[in-house]
MMTF fields as JSON, N, C-alpha, C and O atoms, coordinates in Angstrom:
{
  "mmtfVersion": "1.0.0",
  "mmtfProducer": "UNKNOWN",
  "numBonds": 243,
  "numAtoms": 244,
  "numGroups": 61,
  "numChains": 1,
  "numModels": 1,
  "chainsPerModel": [1],
  "groupsPerChain": [61],
  "chainIdList": ["A"],
  "bondAtomList": [4, 2, 8, 6, 12, 10, 16, 14, 20, 18, 24, 22, 28, 26, 32, 30, 36, 34, 40, 38, 44, 42, 48, 46, 52, 50, 56, 54, 60, 58, 64, 62, 68, 66, 72, 70, 76, 74, 80, 78, 84, 82, 88, 86, 92, 90, 96, 94, 100, 98, 104, 102, 108, 106, 112, 110, 116, 114, 120, 118, 124, 122, 128, 126, 132, 130, 136, 134, 140, 138, 144, 142, 148, 146, 152, 150, 156, 154, 160, 158, 164, 162, 168, 166, 172, 170, 176, 174, 180, 178, 184, 182, 188, 186, 192, 190, 196, 194, 200, 198, 204, 202, 208, 206, 212, 210, 216, 214, 220, 218, 224, 222, 228, 226, 232, 230, 236, 234, 240, 238],
  "bondOrderList": [1, 1, 1, 1, 1, 1, 1, 1, 1, 1, 1, 1, 1, 1, 1, 1, 1, 1, 1, 1, 1, 1, 1, 1, 1, 1, 1, 1, 1, 1, 1, 1, 1, 1, 1, 1, 1, 1, 1, 1, 1, 1, 1, 1, 1, 1, 1, 1, 1, 1, 1, 1, 1, 1, 1, 1, 1, 1, 1, 1],
  "groupList": [{"groupName": "UNK", "atomNameList": ["N", "CA", "C", "O"], "elementList": ["N", "C", "C", "O"], "formalChargeList": [0, 0, 0, 0], "bondAtomList": [1, 0, 2, 1, 3, 2], "bondOrderList": [1, 1, 2], "singleLetterCode": "X", "chemCompType": "L-PEPTIDE LINKING"}],
  "groupTypeList": [0, 0, 0, 0, 0, 0, 0, 0, 0, 0, 0, 0, 0, 0, 0, 0, 0, 0, 0, 0, 0, 0, 0, 0, 0, 0, 0, 0, 0, 0, 0, 0, 0, 0, 0, 0, 0, 0, 0, 0, 0, 0, 0, 0, 0, 0, 0, 0, 0, 0, 0, 0, 0, 0, 0, 0, 0, 0, 0, 0, 0],
  "groupIdList": [1, 2, 3, 4, 5, 6, 7, 8, 9, 10, 11, 12, 13, 14, 15, 16, 17, 18, 19, 20, 21, 22, 23, 24, 25, 26, 27, 28, 29, 30, 31, 32, 33, 34, 35, 36, 37, 38, 39, 40, 41, 42, 43, 44, 45, 46, 47, 48, 49, 50, 51, 52, 53, 54, 55, 56, 57, 58, 59, 60, 61],
  "secStructList": [7, 7, 2, 2, 2, 2, 2, 2, 2, 2, 2, 2, 2, 2, 2, 2, 2, 2, 2, 2, 2, 2, 2, 2, 2, 2, 7, 7, 7, 2, 2, 2, 2, 2, 2, 2, 2, 2, 2, 2, 2, 2, 2, 2, 2, 2, 2, 2, 2, 2, 2, 7, 7, 4, 4, 4, 4, 1, 7, 7, 7],
  "xCoordList": [0.907, -0.107, 0.927, 1.912, 0.525, 1.318, 1.107, 0.114, 2.014, 1.809, 0.549, -0.127, 0.154, -0.967, -2.278, -3.151, -2.203, -3.412, -3.584, -4.671, -2.321, -2.485, -2.971, -3.672, -2.529, -3.047, -4.487, -5.255, -4.868, -6.547, -7.172, -8.15, -6.706, -7.523, -7.448, -8.473, -6.323, -6.361, -7.376, -8.127, -7.314, -8.294, -9.682, -10.475, -10.107, -11.411, -11.75, -12.907, -10.8, -11.001, -11.144, -12.004, -10.444, -10.574, -11.971, -12.632, -12.426, -13.799, -14.882, -15.878, -14.716, -15.67, -15.665, -16.734, -14.468, -14.42, -15.11, -15.757, -14.869, -15.55, -17.074, -17.756, -17.601, -18.938, -19.583, -20.632, -18.971, -19.352, -19.305, -20.217, -18.308, -18.339, -19.439, -20.066, -19.623, -20.897, -22.203, -23.043, -22.371, -23.549, -23.732, -24.842, -22.627, -22.608, -23.127, -23.95, -22.724, -23.082, -24.58, -25.212, -25.127, -26.567, -27.446, -28.546, -27.012, -27.917, -28.27, -27.448, -29.489, -29.906, -29.7, -29.872, -29.3, -29.139, -27.614, -26.67, -27.562, -26.199, -25.445, -24.277, -26.179, -25.465, -25.047, -23.87, -25.8, -25.595, -24.301, -23.427, -24.386, -23.246, -22.021, -21.052, -21.849, -20.794, -20.195, -19.018, -21.231, -20.826, -20.247, -19.23, -20.89, -20.312, -18.901, -17.96, -18.843, -17.504, -16.364, -15.261, -16.777, -15.757, -15.254, -14.111, -16.267, -15.952, -15.055, -14.132, -15.333, -14.539, -13.068, -12.087, -12.985, -11.683, -10.958, -9.856, -11.548, -10.884, -10.604, -9.666, -11.338, -11.023, -9.742, -8.862, -9.756, -8.562, -7.363, -6.315, -7.376, -6.251, -5.613, -4.417, -6.704, -6.236, -5.48, -4.502, -5.931, -5.344, -3.932, -3.009, -3.731, -2.358, -1.501, -0.342, -1.988, -1.313, -0.832, 0.26, -1.799, -1.475, -0.662, 0.159, -0.862, -0.27, 0.27, 0.529, 0.451, 0.923, -0.088, -1.274, 0.347, -0.717, -1.175, -0.482, -2.405, -3.16, -2.272, -2.14, -1.703, -0.928, 0.457, 1.081, 0.821, 1.908, 1.88, 2.849, 0.444, 0.269, 0.036, -0.101, 0.012, -0.412, 0.703, 1.432, 0.868, 1.783, 1.745, 0.651, 2.663, 2.38, 2.267, 1.908, 2.551, 2.517, 1.212, 0.925],
  "yCoordList": [-1.162, -0.005, 1.212, 1.228, 2.216, 3.371, 4.29, 4.16, 5.175, 6.13, 6.908, 7.16, 7.316, 8.095, 7.254, 7.658, 5.965, 5.284, 4.824, 4.647, 4.664, 4.444, 5.619, 5.457, 6.847, 8.114, 8.288, 8.724, 7.88, 8.053, 7.058, 7.417, 5.838, 4.783, 5.327, 5.352, 5.761, 6.371, 7.326, 7.252, 8.355, 9.384, 9.018, 9.64, 7.953, 7.495, 6.651, 6.628, 6.034, 5.241, 6.188, 6.032, 7.193, 8.345, 8.867, 8.904, 9.294, 9.794, 8.988, 9.479, 7.675, 6.644, 6.573, 6.452, 6.648, 6.609, 7.85, 7.816, 8.973, 10.189, 10.191, 10.741, 9.533, 9.383, 8.409, 8.714, 7.319, 6.475, 7.203, 7.049, 7.99, 8.725, 9.591, 9.704, 10.225, 11.236, 10.569, 11.016, 9.437, 8.588, 8.061, 8.047, 7.653, 7.314, 8.323, 8.003, 9.571, 10.709, 10.981, 11.409, 10.745, 10.843, 9.849, 10.136, 8.747, 7.58, 7.522, 7.864, 7.093, 7.11, 5.778, 5.597, 4.765, 3.362, 3.138, 3.317, 2.711, 2.464, 1.458, 1.596, 0.418, -0.754, -0.296, -0.442, 0.187, 0.939, 1.912, 1.89, 2.74, 3.628, 3.019, 3.533, 1.98, 1.117, 0.536, 0.599, -0.011, -0.882, 0.124, -0.17, 1.314, 2.2, 2.748, 2.915, 2.971, 3.638, 2.464, 2.688, 1.222, 0.301, 0.042, -0.345, 0.301, 0.146, 1.395, 1.258, 2.577, 3.717, 3.575, 3.998, 2.987, 2.731, 1.857, 2.203, 0.735, -0.3, 0.27, -0.219, 1.27, 1.836, 2.903, 3.033, 3.58, 4.652, 3.69, 4.024, 2.491, 1.693, 1.09, 0.842, 0.886, 0.611, 1.84, 1.666, 2.931, 4.135, 4.185, 4.356, 4.046, 4.226, 3.105, 3.371, 1.915, 0.89, 1.133, 0.757, 1.835, 2.032, 3.401, 3.525, 4.444, 5.684, 6.349, 7.551, 5.696, 6.384, 7.169, 7.252, 7.648, 8.513, 9.664, 10.239, 9.886, 11.046, 12.366, 13.094, 12.541, 13.763, 13.834, 14.881, 12.687, 12.726, 13.298, 13.529, 13.484, 13.977, 15.574, 16.267, 16.035, 17.483, 18.24, 17.762, 19.487, 20.454, 20.64, 21.002, 20.474, 20.736, 22.143, 22.385, 23.161, 24.471, 24.926, 26.115],
  "zCoordList": [-0.001, -0.03, 0.08, 0.818, -0.78, -0.937, 0.294, 1.01, 0.513, 1.589, 1.378, 2.375, 0.212, -0.031, 0.442, 1.21, -0.213, 0.067, 1.61, 2.159, 2.204, 3.625, 4.504, 5.503, 4.037, 4.691, 4.47, 5.327, 3.122, 2.925, 3.844, 4.5, 3.962, 4.801, 6.189, 6.872, 6.652, 8.072, 8.439, 9.411, 7.446, 7.561, 7.541, 8.248, 6.712, 6.533, 7.906, 8.326, 8.513, 9.867, 10.782, 11.65, 10.77, 11.843, 11.877, 12.914, 10.645, 10.433, 10.878, 11.409, 10.668, 11.056, 12.645, 13.244, 13.315, 14.65, 15.302, 16.348, 14.513, 15.056, 14.995, 15.86, 13.904, 13.741, 14.799, 15.365, 15.027, 16.18, 17.456, 18.267, 17.699, 19.034, 19.277, 20.329, 18.144, 18.129, 18.343, 19.124, 17.602, 17.711, 19.216, 19.749, 19.829, 21.217, 22.08, 22.939, 21.949, 22.676, 22.557, 23.523, 21.425, 21.131, 21.665, 22.138, 21.604, 22.155, 23.628, 24.478, 23.941, 25.341, 25.959, 27.165, 25.069, 25.582, 25.927, 25.157, 27.233, 27.692, 26.989, 26.624, 26.813, 26.01, 24.7, 24.372, 23.996, 22.645, 22.576, 21.709, 23.657, 23.792, 23.996, 23.439, 24.712, 25.236, 23.812, 23.458, 23.126, 21.907, 20.873, 20.245, 20.691, 19.709, 20.221, 19.446, 21.369, 21.913, 21.744, 21.247, 22.212, 21.851, 20.5, 20.257, 19.542, 18.015, 17.635, 16.833, 18.204, 17.88, 18.492, 17.881, 19.667, 20.243, 19.228, 18.803, 18.83, 17.948, 16.553, 15.923, 16.006, 14.848, 15.076, 14.225, 16.225, 16.397, 16.596, 16.043, 17.34, 17.459, 16.126, 15.975, 15.115, 13.774, 13.109, 12.383, 13.365, 12.777, 13.278, 12.481, 14.531, 15.112, 14.47, 14.152, 14.269, 13.637, 12.228, 11.802, 11.498, 9.999, 9.917, 9.008, 10.842, 10.483, 11.691, 11.642, 12.718, 13.861, 14.727, 14.409, 15.655, 16.749, 15.828, 14.988, 16.124, 15.527, 15.494, 14.51, 16.709, 16.848, 16.084, 15.913, 15.684, 14.824, 13.354, 12.63, 13.066, 11.647, 11.713, 10.705, 12.959, 13.167, 13.713, 14.582, 13.199, 13.586, 15.119, 15.553, 15.955, 17.445, 17.854, 19.007, 16.983, 17.217, 16.91, 17.045]
}
């Protein structure tokens, strides 16, 4: 996988994780909230495996 493809995949996974986190915040069902957050955490872990920590792609200044 090229660097550009990998970066694109990482960005897509981050976006999915963010959407799951937002959905978890909106749901009133505790079980569903936990399931959504677990999936978001799994996706963020996959992002780190593929492209390093999120902060590594951002300018620290």
